[in-house]
N, C-alpha and C positions, 0 to 999 in steps of 0.2 A: 220591550225593545232593548233595554239594557242587557237582559239575559242573552238575547240574540247576538248582540255586539260582543259580549264576553266569549260566547261559544265560537263565533267566527274568528276572534283574535287567538283563542287557544288552538283552533284548527290550523290557522296560518302559521303559528309558531311551530306546531308539531310537524307540519309538512315541510317547512323550511329547515328544521333541524334534521330531518330525515333525508334531505337531498344529498346528492353525491358530493363528497368532499373533493376538493381539488388536490391533485397529486403534484407537489412542487417539482418532481423529477429529480434526477441525480446529476452528477457531473459527467463531462465527456470521458474522463478517465476512470470512472467508477469500476470497470472490470479489471483494471490494473491496480487499483487502490486497495491497500490493506495494511494491517500490521502483520509482521512476520517474526518467526523464530528462525534465525539463520546462523550458519556456521561460515567462518572464513577459512578456506582451505588452500593449501599449497601442495601440489603433487598428490592430491587425494587425502591428505591428512589435515585434521583440524589444527590450525595454528596455535590455538589456545588450549588444546588438549581434548581428548575424546569426550563427546557429549556436552561440550561448552557452547551453548547457544546464546546469541545476543538478540535483543529486541530491535528490529529495524522497521521502517515504514516506507510505503510508496503512496503518493497522493497527488491530486491535481494542483496545478499552479493557479494563481489568480486569473491568468489569461483564459483558463478553462478551454484550452484547445488541444493540440497534440503534444503538449509538454507535461511531464510529471516531475515531481521531486523524488529523488532517491536519497533517503535520510537514514544514516546508520545510528542515529540517536546516541552518539558517543559510545557505541558498544563494540565496534569492530576496528575502525581505523580513524574515526572522527572526521567524517565527511558528510556534506549535504550538497548535492548538485542537481541541476535541472538536466533531464534527459529528454530526447525526442522520442515520441511513442508512435507506433503504428497501432492504433486503437482496435482495428479489426483483427489484426494478427496477434494481438496481445504481446508485442515485443517492444523493446526500448533500447536506446544506445546513447552514449555521450562521448564526444571527442574532445579531450583536453578541457573539460568543463571545470571552471574554477569553483572550488568549494566555498560556501558562504559562512563557514565556521569562523567566527572572529579570532584573529591571531593565528589561524592555521589555514590559509587560503591556497592550499595545494591544488594542482590540476589533477583531475581524475578522468580516466578513459574507461568507459563501460562498453563491452561488446557482448553479443549473444544474449542480451537480457530478454527474459521471457517469463510470463506467468502461464502456468499450465493448470487449467481448471480440473479440480477433483483428482489431482495426481499426487497429493501429499497426504501424510498422516500425522496427526498430533501425537503428543507423548502418550496419550491413552488409547490411540488407535482411531480417533475420529477422522473421517475423510475431510480434507481441506484442499485448497489450492496449493500449488507449489511455485516457488520462485527460484530462478537461476540466472546468474550473470558472471561474466569474466571481468575482472577489474585490474587496472594498472594504475599505481599511484606515482605521482611525480617524485616523491621522496624515496622511492624504491624502483627506479626505472629499469625496465626489462623483465621485471618479475610479474608474472600474470597469476593473480589469485582467482579463486572461484568462490563466489558467495552463493550458497544454496540453502533452501529451507522450506518451511511450510507455513501456511496461514495461521494466524492466532485465532483460536476459537473463542476466547474470552471466558472459558471455563477455568476456574481456579486450579483444578487438577491437571490442566494442560500447560500451565505456565511454568517456565523454568526459573 
């Protein structure tokens, strides 16, 4: 009887451990969320010099709705703002959004923001998503910059 109980217990554990694992799912903004290697351009030229890329990020807000954070991670102009996203069109925008960088709470306007799947190439040629946006900063009014780049692959040879 004891052997039968042990066999049944082992079988129950084996069947339970082989059952389908739950997928916790992603966030609403996961198709827009990524780390990026991006350039800040004015009139088509990189503001910081040819080939100078900065590490930026886009990611969901705590609300997990149609908002995303656009965060330059102190690499381009020093801003972090919430943008309104069209999750199905993979676009985003912000109108006079106040940056949450302590001590540098400038307003930032983002237009034409978009993520284009499989349209970018990493430093070594790997296909990645592409990001593009036009940006105007409160402390340089009237000047429209372009931020464009490609998704970070997380391969060491692709990092700048």
